[in-house]
N, CA, C and O atoms as a GROMACS GRO file, in nm:
protein
  392
    1MET      N    1  -4.566   4.072  -0.941
    1MET     CA    2  -4.505   3.936  -0.962
    1MET      C    3  -4.559   3.878  -1.067
    1MET      O    4  -4.680   3.865  -1.086
    2THR      N    5  -4.452   3.831  -1.153
    2THR     CA    6  -4.494   3.745  -1.273
    2THR      C    7  -4.491   3.624  -1.257
    2THR      O    8  -4.549   3.557  -1.343
    3GLY      N    9  -4.430   3.559  -1.155
    3GLY     CA   10  -4.406   3.412  -1.174
    3GLY      C   11  -4.315   3.373  -1.027
    3GLY      O   12  -4.308   3.444  -0.927
    4THR      N   13  -4.253   3.246  -1.046
    4THR     CA   14  -4.164   3.179  -0.954
    4THR      C   15  -4.060   3.303  -0.910
    4THR      O   16  -4.028   3.390  -0.990
    5VAL      N   17  -4.014   3.299  -0.781
    5VAL     CA   18  -3.902   3.379  -0.754
    5VAL      C   19  -3.805   3.274  -0.689
    5VAL      O   20  -3.698   3.310  -0.642
    6LYS      N   21  -3.846   3.140  -0.688
    6LYS     CA   22  -3.768   3.022  -0.652
    6LYS      C   23  -3.705   2.962  -0.781
    6LYS      O   24  -3.765   2.946  -0.887
    7SER      N   25  -3.556   2.927  -0.754
    7SER     CA   26  -3.468   2.879  -0.888
    7SER      C   27  -3.501   2.724  -0.865
    7SER      O   28  -3.515   2.670  -0.755
    8SER      N   29  -3.509   2.672  -0.976
    8SER     CA   30  -3.554   2.519  -0.998
    8SER      C   31  -3.401   2.452  -0.972
    8SER      O   32  -3.397   2.332  -0.945
    9ALA      N   33  -3.270   2.532  -0.978
    9ALA     CA   34  -3.167   2.479  -0.951
    9ALA      C   35  -3.162   2.365  -0.805
    9ALA      O   36  -3.199   2.398  -0.692
   10GLY      N   37  -3.119   2.254  -0.834
   10GLY     CA   38  -3.068   2.167  -0.699
   10GLY      C   39  -3.225   2.110  -0.655
   10GLY      O   40  -3.248   2.065  -0.543
   11LEU      N   41  -3.312   2.120  -0.749
   11LEU     CA   42  -3.448   2.060  -0.702
   11LEU      C   43  -3.419   1.914  -0.798
   11LEU      O   44  -3.330   1.913  -0.882
   12ASP      N   45  -3.493   1.812  -0.776
   12ASP     CA   46  -3.517   1.701  -0.849
   12ASP      C   47  -3.613   1.709  -0.950
   12ASP      O   48  -3.711   1.782  -0.936
   13VAL      N   49  -3.591   1.625  -1.074
   13VAL     CA   50  -3.654   1.637  -1.210
   13VAL      C   51  -3.855   1.650  -1.150
   13VAL      O   52  -3.943   1.716  -1.204
   14ARG      N   53  -3.862   1.585  -1.059
   14ARG     CA   54  -4.013   1.606  -1.001
   14ARG      C   55  -4.071   1.736  -0.946
   14ARG      O   56  -4.176   1.800  -0.955
   15ARG      N   57  -3.950   1.745  -0.883
   15ARG     CA   58  -3.982   1.888  -0.801
   15ARG      C   59  -4.002   2.009  -0.898
   15ARG      O   60  -4.089   2.095  -0.888
   16ARG      N   61  -3.904   2.001  -0.997
   16ARG     CA   62  -3.884   2.116  -1.080
   16ARG      C   63  -4.019   2.113  -1.185
   16ARG      O   64  -4.075   2.204  -1.247
   17ARG      N   65  -4.042   1.996  -1.177
   17ARG     CA   66  -4.194   1.973  -1.285
   17ARG      C   67  -4.306   2.067  -1.214
   17ARG      O   68  -4.361   2.170  -1.254
   18ILE      N   69  -4.317   1.996  -1.097
   18ILE     CA   70  -4.437   2.065  -0.969
   18ILE      C   71  -4.424   2.226  -0.998
   18ILE      O   72  -4.508   2.299  -1.050
   19LEU      N   73  -4.307   2.256  -0.956
   19LEU     CA   74  -4.274   2.412  -0.954
   19LEU      C   75  -4.333   2.474  -1.065
   19LEU      O   76  -4.415   2.564  -1.046
   20PHE      N   77  -4.295   2.431  -1.209
   20PHE     CA   78  -4.349   2.473  -1.350
   20PHE      C   79  -4.501   2.475  -1.316
   20PHE      O   80  -4.566   2.575  -1.286
   21ARG      N   81  -4.542   2.355  -1.326
   21ARG     CA   82  -4.701   2.350  -1.330
   21ARG      C   83  -4.780   2.434  -1.227
   21ARG      O   84  -4.886   2.493  -1.248
   22ALA      N   85  -4.718   2.430  -1.121
   22ALA     CA   86  -4.790   2.542  -1.010
   22ALA      C   87  -4.801   2.656  -1.064
   22ALA      O   88  -4.906   2.716  -1.044
   23TRP      N   89  -4.719   2.705  -1.130
   23TRP     CA   90  -4.705   2.852  -1.185
   23TRP      C   91  -4.796   2.872  -1.310
   23TRP      O   92  -4.849   2.981  -1.332
   24HIS      N   93  -4.812   2.768  -1.388
   24HIS     CA   94  -4.876   2.762  -1.511
   24HIS      C   95  -5.015   2.677  -1.520
   24HIS      O   96  -5.041   2.580  -1.591
   25ARG      N   97  -5.095   2.745  -1.426
   25ARG     CA   98  -5.242   2.636  -1.419
   25ARG      C   99  -5.346   2.689  -1.510
   25ARG      O  100  -5.447   2.619  -1.528
   26GLY      N  101  -5.332   2.830  -1.584
   26GLY     CA  102  -5.446   2.866  -1.648
   26GLY      C  103  -5.495   2.984  -1.614
   26GLY      O  104  -5.489   3.070  -1.702
   27THR      N  105  -5.558   3.021  -1.479
   27THR     CA  106  -5.577   3.142  -1.438
   27THR      C  107  -5.480   3.200  -1.336
   27THR      O  108  -5.423   3.133  -1.250
   28ARG      N  109  -5.467   3.321  -1.354
   28ARG     CA  110  -5.368   3.428  -1.260
   28ARG      C  111  -5.400   3.386  -1.121
   28ARG      O  112  -5.310   3.323  -1.063
   29GLU      N  113  -5.504   3.408  -1.060
   29GLU     CA  114  -5.541   3.346  -0.946
   29GLU      C  115  -5.474   3.233  -0.882
   29GLU      O  116  -5.411   3.240  -0.777
   30MET      N  117  -5.496   3.111  -0.966
   30MET     CA  118  -5.454   2.999  -0.915
   30MET      C  119  -5.302   2.973  -0.925
   30MET      O  120  -5.234   2.909  -0.845
   31ASP      N  121  -5.266   3.027  -1.024
   31ASP     CA  122  -5.103   3.052  -1.054
   31ASP      C  123  -5.043   3.112  -0.899
   31ASP      O  124  -4.962   3.054  -0.827
   32LEU      N  125  -5.090   3.208  -0.882
   32LEU     CA  126  -5.033   3.266  -0.750
   32LEU      C  127  -5.071   3.216  -0.626
   32LEU      O  128  -5.000   3.235  -0.526
   33LEU      N  129  -5.186   3.148  -0.620
   33LEU     CA  130  -5.219   3.022  -0.484
   33LEU      C  131  -5.107   2.914  -0.487
   33LEU      O  132  -5.025   2.902  -0.396
   34MET      N  133  -5.109   2.832  -0.606
   34MET     CA  134  -5.016   2.738  -0.614
   34MET      C  135  -4.902   2.742  -0.628
   34MET      O  136  -4.826   2.666  -0.568
   35GLY      N  137  -4.868   2.824  -0.705
   35GLY     CA  138  -4.711   2.872  -0.717
   35GLY      C  139  -4.646   2.941  -0.616
   35GLY      O  140  -4.524   2.933  -0.602
   36ARG      N  141  -4.728   3.019  -0.533
   36ARG     CA  142  -4.660   3.070  -0.412
   36ARG      C  143  -4.630   2.985  -0.308
   36ARG      O  144  -4.532   2.994  -0.235
   37PHE      N  145  -4.730   2.892  -0.302
   37PHE     CA  146  -4.688   2.777  -0.212
   37PHE      C  147  -4.582   2.680  -0.245
   37PHE      O  148  -4.506   2.634  -0.160
   38ALA      N  149  -4.579   2.645  -0.386
   38ALA     CA  150  -4.465   2.570  -0.430
   38ALA      C  151  -4.362   2.607  -0.404
   38ALA      O  152  -4.281   2.524  -0.362
   39ASP      N  153  -4.319   2.754  -0.419
   39ASP     CA  154  -4.215   2.827  -0.404
   39ASP      C  155  -4.158   2.813  -0.262
   39ASP      O  156  -4.043   2.779  -0.235
   40ALA      N  157  -4.258   2.844  -0.175
   40ALA     CA  158  -4.206   2.836  -0.027
   40ALA      C  159  -4.217   2.686   0.043
   40ALA      O  160  -4.183   2.672   0.161
   41GLU      N  161  -4.270   2.567  -0.040
   41GLU     CA  162  -4.257   2.468   0.035
   41GLU      C  163  -4.234   2.343  -0.048
   41GLU      O  164  -4.265   2.232  -0.004
   42ILE      N  165  -4.186   2.357  -0.154
   42ILE     CA  166  -4.156   2.240  -0.257
   42ILE      C  167  -4.023   2.164  -0.212
   42ILE      O  168  -3.997   2.045  -0.231
   43GLU      N  169  -3.949   2.255  -0.152
   43GLU     CA  170  -3.804   2.170  -0.096
   43GLU      C  171  -3.817   2.083   0.015
   43GLU      O  172  -3.758   1.975   0.025
   44GLY      N  173  -3.910   2.138   0.114
   44GLY     CA  174  -3.956   2.035   0.205
   44GLY      C  175  -4.083   1.942   0.239
   44GLY      O  176  -4.126   1.907   0.349
   45LEU      N  177  -4.127   1.913   0.111
   45LEU     CA  178  -4.227   1.833   0.133
   45LEU      C  179  -4.194   1.695   0.105
   45LEU      O  180  -4.115   1.664   0.016
   46THR      N  181  -4.248   1.619   0.174
   46THR     CA  182  -4.234   1.468   0.179
   46THR      C  183  -4.266   1.415   0.032
   46THR      O  184  -4.322   1.485  -0.051
   47GLU      N  185  -4.225   1.287   0.009
   47GLU     CA  186  -4.240   1.236  -0.086
   47GLU      C  187  -4.416   1.187  -0.119
   47GLU      O  188  -4.471   1.175  -0.229
   48GLU      N  189  -4.481   1.162   0.038
   48GLU     CA  190  -4.612   1.152   0.049
   48GLU      C  191  -4.679   1.316   0.004
   48GLU      O  192  -4.777   1.319  -0.071
   49GLU      N  193  -4.635   1.408   0.042
   49GLU     CA  194  -4.716   1.549   0.023
   49GLU      C  195  -4.670   1.578  -0.126
   49GLU      O  196  -4.757   1.639  -0.188
   50VAL      N  197  -4.578   1.557  -0.186
   50VAL     CA  198  -4.523   1.581  -0.322
   50VAL      C  199  -4.640   1.501  -0.425
   50VAL      O  200  -4.685   1.557  -0.525
   51GLU      N  201  -4.682   1.347  -0.377
   51GLU     CA  202  -4.794   1.303  -0.444
   51GLU      C  203  -4.918   1.380  -0.441
   51GLU      O  204  -4.988   1.428  -0.531
   52ALA      N  205  -4.926   1.377  -0.318
   52ALA     CA  206  -5.072   1.455  -0.300
   52ALA      C  207  -5.096   1.603  -0.378
   52ALA      O  208  -5.196   1.634  -0.443
   53PHE      N  209  -4.971   1.686  -0.352
   53PHE     CA  210  -4.982   1.819  -0.443
   53PHE      C  211  -4.982   1.780  -0.592
   53PHE      O  212  -5.052   1.847  -0.667
   54GLU      N  213  -4.923   1.697  -0.633
   54GLU     CA  214  -4.937   1.658  -0.793
   54GLU      C  215  -5.076   1.614  -0.826
   54GLU      O  216  -5.130   1.637  -0.934
   55GLU      N  217  -5.131   1.548  -0.726
   55GLU     CA  218  -5.321   1.536  -0.719
   55GLU      C  219  -5.366   1.643  -0.741
   55GLU      O  220  -5.442   1.657  -0.837
   56LEU      N  221  -5.330   1.755  -0.654
   56LEU     CA  222  -5.416   1.890  -0.642
   56LEU      C  223  -5.401   1.964  -0.769
   56LEU      O  224  -5.491   2.027  -0.824
   57ILE      N  225  -5.266   1.949  -0.816
   57ILE     CA  226  -5.245   2.015  -0.962
   57ILE      C  227  -5.352   1.981  -1.064
   57ILE      O  228  -5.411   2.064  -1.133
   58GLU      N  229  -5.373   1.836  -1.066
   58GLU     CA  230  -5.460   1.806  -1.183
   58GLU      C  231  -5.619   1.843  -1.145
   58GLU      O  232  -5.701   1.804  -1.228
   59VAL      N  233  -5.663   1.905  -1.044
   59VAL     CA  234  -5.804   1.950  -1.013
   59VAL      C  235  -5.817   2.102  -1.114
   59VAL      O  236  -5.733   2.192  -1.112
   60GLN      N  237  -5.917   2.101  -1.180
   60GLN     CA  238  -5.958   2.219  -1.226
   60GLN      C  239  -5.980   2.360  -1.146
   60GLN      O  240  -6.048   2.378  -1.046
   61ASP      N  241  -5.912   2.446  -1.210
   61ASP     CA  242  -5.888   2.552  -1.138
   61ASP      C  243  -6.014   2.614  -1.029
   61ASP      O  244  -6.001   2.634  -0.908
   62PRO      N  245  -6.139   2.636  -1.117
   62PRO     CA  246  -6.271   2.667  -1.060
   62PRO      C  247  -6.306   2.586  -0.946
   62PRO      O  248  -6.349   2.636  -0.842
   63ASP      N  249  -6.286   2.455  -0.964
   63ASP     CA  250  -6.310   2.386  -0.827
   63ASP      C  251  -6.201   2.391  -0.729
   63ASP      O  252  -6.245   2.382  -0.614
   64LEU      N  253  -6.077   2.402  -0.737
   64LEU     CA  254  -5.978   2.429  -0.644
   64LEU      C  255  -6.003   2.548  -0.595
   64LEU      O  256  -5.997   2.546  -0.472
   65PHE      N  257  -6.031   2.659  -0.643
   65PHE     CA  258  -6.016   2.788  -0.622
   65PHE      C  259  -6.141   2.809  -0.506
   65PHE      O  260  -6.131   2.879  -0.405
   66SER      N  261  -6.274   2.722  -0.549
   66SER     CA  262  -6.385   2.744  -0.458
   66SER      C  263  -6.343   2.676  -0.314
   66SER      O  264  -6.368   2.728  -0.205
   67TRP      N  265  -6.270   2.541  -0.333
   67TRP     CA  266  -6.262   2.471  -0.185
   67TRP      C  267  -6.164   2.579  -0.130
   67TRP      O  268  -6.198   2.631  -0.024
   68ILE      N  269  -6.072   2.611  -0.174
   68ILE     CA  270  -5.959   2.715  -0.125
   68ILE      C  271  -6.038   2.829  -0.017
   68ILE      O  272  -6.024   2.848   0.104
   69SER      N  273  -6.120   2.891  -0.114
   69SER     CA  274  -6.180   3.000  -0.070
   69SER      C  275  -6.318   2.964   0.014
   69SER      O  276  -6.397   3.051   0.050
   70GLY      N  277  -6.332   2.846   0.036
   70GLY     CA  278  -6.422   2.807   0.098
   70GLY      C  279  -6.560   2.811   0.055
   70GLY      O  280  -6.650   2.760   0.121
   71SER      N  281  -6.578   2.879  -0.071
   71SER     CA  282  -6.737   2.879  -0.122
   71SER      C  283  -6.809   2.751  -0.145
   71SER      O  284  -6.932   2.752  -0.145
   72SER      N  285  -6.737   2.632  -0.167
   72SER     CA  286  -6.779   2.518  -0.151
   72SER      C  287  -6.690   2.399  -0.077
   72SER      O  288  -6.567   2.403  -0.068
   73PRO      N  289  -6.760   2.311  -0.034
   73PRO     CA  290  -6.709   2.208   0.046
   73PRO      C  291  -6.600   2.149  -0.041
   73PRO      O  292  -6.606   2.139  -0.164
   74THR      N  293  -6.472   2.102   0.059
   74THR     CA  294  -6.370   2.000  -0.028
   74THR      C  295  -6.436   1.887  -0.017
   74THR      O  296  -6.490   1.860   0.090
   75PRO      N  297  -6.443   1.804  -0.120
   75PRO     CA  298  -6.445   1.674  -0.132
   75PRO      C  299  -6.356   1.580  -0.051
   75PRO      O  300  -6.233   1.587  -0.054
   76ALA      N  301  -6.423   1.493   0.022
   76ALA     CA  302  -6.342   1.418   0.125
   76ALA      C  303  -6.199   1.360   0.082
   76ALA      O  304  -6.098   1.371   0.152
   77ASP      N  305  -6.203   1.300  -0.038
   77ASP     CA  306  -6.094   1.276  -0.119
   77ASP      C  307  -5.976   1.342  -0.137
   77ASP      O  308  -5.868   1.286  -0.148
   78PHE      N  309  -5.996   1.477  -0.143
   78PHE     CA  310  -5.923   1.607  -0.164
   78PHE      C  311  -5.884   1.674  -0.005
   78PHE      O  312  -5.790   1.752   0.010
   79ASP      N  313  -5.947   1.642   0.076
   79ASP     CA  314  -5.937   1.720   0.219
   79ASP      C  315  -5.816   1.644   0.267
   79ASP      O  316  -5.835   1.559   0.354
   80THR      N  317  -5.690   1.665   0.223
   80THR     CA  318  -5.582   1.579   0.277
   80THR      C  319  -5.487   1.675   0.349
   80THR      O  320  -5.529   1.789   0.334
   81PRO      N  321  -5.387   1.670   0.414
   81PRO     CA  322  -5.292   1.729   0.474
   81PRO      C  323  -5.252   1.840   0.392
   81PRO      O  324  -5.263   1.957   0.427
   82ILE      N  325  -5.201   1.798   0.274
   82ILE     CA  326  -5.130   1.886   0.205
   82ILE      C  327  -5.220   2.013   0.143
   82ILE      O  328  -5.178   2.128   0.123
   83PHE      N  329  -5.354   1.961   0.118
   83PHE     CA  330  -5.467   2.065   0.069
   83PHE      C  331  -5.478   2.167   0.199
   83PHE      O  332  -5.508   2.286   0.185
   84ASN      N  333  -5.450   2.110   0.320
   84ASN     CA  334  -5.500   2.207   0.411
   84ASN      C  335  -5.362   2.287   0.475
   84ASN      O  336  -5.363   2.378   0.557
   85LYS      N  337  -5.271   2.238   0.426
   85LYS     CA  338  -5.109   2.316   0.443
   85LYS      C  339  -5.182   2.405   0.315
   85LYS      O  340  -5.246   2.502   0.355
   86LEU      N  341  -5.181   2.391   0.208
   86LEU     CA  342  -5.190   2.484   0.092
   86LEU      C  343  -5.309   2.613   0.126
   86LEU      O  344  -5.289   2.728   0.088
   87LYS      N  345  -5.435   2.570   0.206
   87LYS     CA  346  -5.524   2.648   0.226
   87LYS      C  347  -5.460   2.729   0.367
   87LYS      O  348  -5.495   2.847   0.377
   88ALA      N  349  -5.393   2.690   0.445
   88ALA     CA  350  -5.351   2.759   0.568
   88ALA      C  351  -5.231   2.858   0.521
   88ALA      O  352  -5.216   2.969   0.572
   89PHE      N  353  -5.144   2.804   0.414
   89PHE     CA  354  -5.042   2.915   0.355
   89PHE      C  355  -5.107   3.040   0.316
   89PHE      O  356  -5.077   3.153   0.354
   90HIS      N  357  -5.212   3.000   0.224
   90HIS     CA  358  -5.296   3.098   0.150
   90HIS      C  359  -5.357   3.205   0.286
   90HIS      O  360  -5.339   3.326   0.297
   91LEU      N  361  -5.412   3.138   0.352
   91LEU     CA  362  -5.492   3.230   0.483
   91LEU      C  363  -5.374   3.310   0.549
   91LEU      O  364  -5.376   3.433   0.557
   92ALA      N  365  -5.275   3.234   0.594
   92ALA     CA  366  -5.166   3.340   0.670
   92ALA      C  367  -5.131   3.434   0.568
   92ALA      O  368  -5.122   3.548   0.613
   93ASN      N  369  -5.111   3.424   0.462
   93ASN     CA  370  -5.052   3.541   0.366
   93ASN      C  371  -5.192   3.637   0.337
   93ASN      O  372  -5.201   3.691   0.227
   94GLY      N  373  -5.274   3.652   0.415
   94GLY     CA  374  -5.368   3.772   0.393
   94GLY      C  375  -5.464   3.712   0.289
   94GLY      O  376  -5.564   3.781   0.269
   95GLY      N  377  -5.453   3.598   0.217
   95GLY     CA  378  -5.543   3.565   0.125
   95GLY      C  379  -5.572   3.648   0.015
   95GLY      O  380  -5.679   3.668  -0.042
   96THR      N  381  -5.445   3.699  -0.008
   96THR     CA  382  -5.442   3.831  -0.130
   96THR      C  383  -5.392   3.755  -0.252
   96THR      O  384  -5.373   3.634  -0.243
   97PHE      N  385  -5.373   3.815  -0.356
   97PHE     CA  386  -5.348   3.744  -0.480
   97PHE      C  387  -5.241   3.880  -0.550
   97PHE      O  388  -5.212   3.885  -0.670
   98GLU      N  389  -5.201   3.968  -0.462
   98GLU     CA  390  -5.091   4.060  -0.516
   98GLU      C  391  -4.980   4.026  -0.508
   98GLU      O  392  -4.891   4.099  -0.551
   0.00000   0.00000   0.00000
């Protein structure tokens, strides 16, 4: 898999930008974690969740990966419902990068 399987057609500009940024993080592992989540969830996110997801996109890859993998604790200001939804999505899908 080389990237998004979701078309951005029909998405508002903000969600299109998020979808693109989720798939262009800088490391392949984070592209897969954030991109797959965005593909599956972007249309159904509330405005509050969209805002919180945009904040997660700004987090450096090593930090975000360590929080998702559980190798370091998630700071309280990032331990949000959208972060927990992202983490649960990853764990429900076997926690793989394939």
